[in-house]
ZAMARGU-4260 file (C-alpha; in steps of 0.2 Angstrom, whole numbers, plus 5000, padded with zeros to 4 digits):
<rodrens>
0) 5000/5000/5000 | 5007/5017/4995 | 5003/5030/5009 | 5006/5049/5007 | 5006/5060/5022
5) 5002/5079/5019 | 5005/5092/5032 | 5005/5111/5029 | 5021/5111/5040 | 5019/5129/5046
10) 5017/5128/5065 | 5033/5117/5067 | 5043/5131/5059 | 5035/5146/5068 | 5030/5140/5085
15) 5044/5134/5097 | 5032/5123/5107 | 5026/5114/5092 | 5044/5112/5086 | 5049/5104/5102
20) 5034/5092/5102 | 5036/5087/5083 | 5054/5091/5079 | 5052/5081/5063 | 5035/5088/5059
25) 5018/5081/5062 | 5020/5072/5046 | 5037/5064/5052 | 5029/5058/5068 | 5015/5050/5058
30) 5027/5042/5046 | 5037/5035/5060 | 5023/5026/5069 | 5016/5020/5052 | 5033/5012/5049
35) 5033/5004/5066 | 5016/4996/5060 | 5025/4990/5044 | 5019/5003/5032 | 5031/5014/5021
40) 5025/5031/5017 | 5030/5047/5008 | 5027/5065/5015 | 5022/5081/5006 | 5021/5098/5013
45) 5012/5115/5007 | 5028/5124/5002 | 5034/5111/4990 | 5030/5113/4971 | 5012/5109/4968
50) 5011/5106/4987 | 5020/5090/4984 | 5004/5083/4977 | 5009/5081/4959 | 4999/5070/4947
55) 5012/5057/4948 | 5012/5056/4967 | 4993/5056/4968 | 4992/5042/4955 | 5003/5032/4965
60) 4995/5035/4982 | 4982/5023/4989 | 4978/5032/5005 | 4982/5051/5008 | 4983/5058/5026
65) 4979/5076/5028 | 4984/5088/5042 | 4982/5107/5040 | 4977/5122/5050 | 4983/5140/5047
70) 4986/5140/5029 | 4970/5131/5021 | 4968/5146/5010 | 4985/5144/5002 | 4981/5127/4995
75) 4979/5130/4976 | 4961/5126/4970 | 4968/5115/4955 | 4977/5104/4968 | 4961/5102/4978
80) 4952/5097/4962 | 4966/5085/4958 | 4964/5077/4975 | 4945/5077/4974 | 4945/5067/4958
85) 4958/5054/4965 | 4946/5051/4980 | 4931/5049/4968 | 4942/5037/4958 | 4946/5026/4974
90) 4960/5034/4984 | 4957/5034/5003 | 4958/5050/5012 | 4961/5052/5031 | 4957/5069/5037
95) 4965/5074/5054 | 4960/5087/5067 | 4959/5105/5060 | 4959/5097/5042 | 4940/5098/5044
100) 4942/5116/5038 | 4953/5111/5023 | 4947/5115/5005 | 4947/5096/5001 | 4937/5091/5015
105) 4924/5105/5013 | 4923/5101/4994 | 4920/5083/4997 | 4907/5086/5011 | 4898/5101/5002
110) 4895/5110/5019 | 4905/5123/5029 | 4912/5110/5041 | 4912/5123/5054 | 4911/5120/5073
115) 4914/5127/5091 | 4931/5126/5098 | 4941/5131/5113 | 4959/5130/5118 | 4959/5126/5137
120) 4970/5110/5139 | 4954/5100/5143 | 4952/5081/5146 | 4945/5073/5131 | 4936/5056/5131
125) 4933/5048/5114 | 4919/5035/5116 | 4919/5020/5104 | 4901/5020/5096 | 4905/5006/5083
130) 4914/4992/5093 | 4913/4980/5078 | 4921/4992/5065 | 4939/4989/5058 | 4944/5006/5063
135) 4941/5002/5082 | 4951/4986/5082 | 4962/4985/5097 | 4953/5000/5105 | 4943/4998/5122
140) 4928/5007/5127 | 4936/5024/5125 | 4952/5034/5122 | 4956/5046/5136 | 4968/5061/5132
145) 4973/5072/5147 | 4974/5088/5137 | 4967/5093/5120 | 4959/5107/5111 | 4940/5106/5112
150) 4929/5104/5097 | 4910/5105/5100 | 4894/5103/5091 | 4886/5108/5080 | 4898/5101/5068
155) 4892/5106/5050 | 4895/5090/5040 | 4883/5079/5031 | 4876/5064/5042 | 4891/5052/5042
160) 4889/5035/5034 | 4896/5028/5050 | 4899/5036/5067 | 4914/5028/5075 | 4919/5040/5090
165) 4909/5053/5100 | 4920/5064/5111 | 4916/5071/5128 | 4926/5086/5134 | 4929/5092/5152
170) 4919/5109/5148 | 4904/5099/5144 | 4903/5098/5125 | 4902/5083/5114 | 4908/5080/5097
175) 4907/5068/5082 | 4925/5064/5082 | 4926/5049/5071 | 4916/5049/5055 | 4917/5039/5039
180) 4910/5044/5022 | 4910/5036/5004 | 4912/5047/4989 | 4913/5039/4972 | 4924/5024/4974
185) 4934/5032/4988 | 4933/5031/5007 | 4935/5045/5019 | 4939/5045/5038 | 4938/5060/5048
190) 4947/5059/5065 | 4947/5074/5077 | 4962/5073/5089 | 4978/5081/5085 | 4980/5099/5091
195) 4998/5104/5087 | 5003/5110/5104 | 4999/5093/5112 | 5008/5077/5110 | 4993/5068/5104
200) 5001/5059/5089 | 5012/5050/5102 | 4997/5042/5110 | 4998/5023/5106 | 4979/5022/5104
205) 4978/5037/5093 | 4991/5029/5082 | 4982/5013/5082 | 4966/5021/5076 | 4976/5030/5062
210) 4984/5014/5056 | 4967/5005/5057 | 4960/5019/5047 | 4973/5018/5033 | 4969/4999/5031
215) 4951/5003/5031 | 4952/5017/5018 | 4963/5007/5006 | 4956/5005/4988 | 4946/4990/4983
220) 4952/4982/4967 | 4937/4982/4956 | 4932/4989/4939 | 4926/5007/4937 | 4907/5008/4937
225) 4899/5011/4919 | 4890/5027/4917 | 4881/5035/4902 | 4869/5028/4889 | 4867/5009/4891
230) 4860/4995/4880 | 4848/4984/4888 | 4853/4967/4895 | 4837/4959/4890 | 4826/4962/4875
235) 4816/4978/4876 | 4801/4981/4864 | 4805/4995/4852 | 4824/4994/4854
</rodrens>
């Protein structure tokens, strides 16, 4: 399986705290735990030519992982359309944390993808709502994070095809933190945790969910559906 990890890679260059937590970038940390799980991956960042998402790279990518925050507006529309089409063609997409507001996620959802938020270092408890789902394999009743950024409802997304996690925060809010969607031949998994000033991507359960999500989102080998004018399979009067 060919995995590409995309990260805008801005916080790690401008915020000392983030740089200390993720010295190799968030993409580097994700790549490292995927390697530990037996998966090789490539990385791409915003400031590379074509944001590192050339046609060649995307055509060779089975699953794309996306993390962005402060520079969503800098992602070129033609690259967004390129990624969008690859998802429709079967590429899996894992959208993490503030990637909910990325151009690619909003274009695939068709909504604002807006929400409530608060940075207060609150406890987050992610409750498993789909215990039989492949994404929750190896996870208990819940994942508990001692400090995270709060995301709260209402989360302006279409009703998910599957709801995998619901979060509770210390301040009282709840949030749909793990959602799957199907678009064309592609599978999408949105997973909420991962604020840049917390070491969330070192949490083994969070890592396990992302690894499981990558396996789940991998393309299914099948022929492309046939569209357009079709001849009848049986005899039809008048044909």
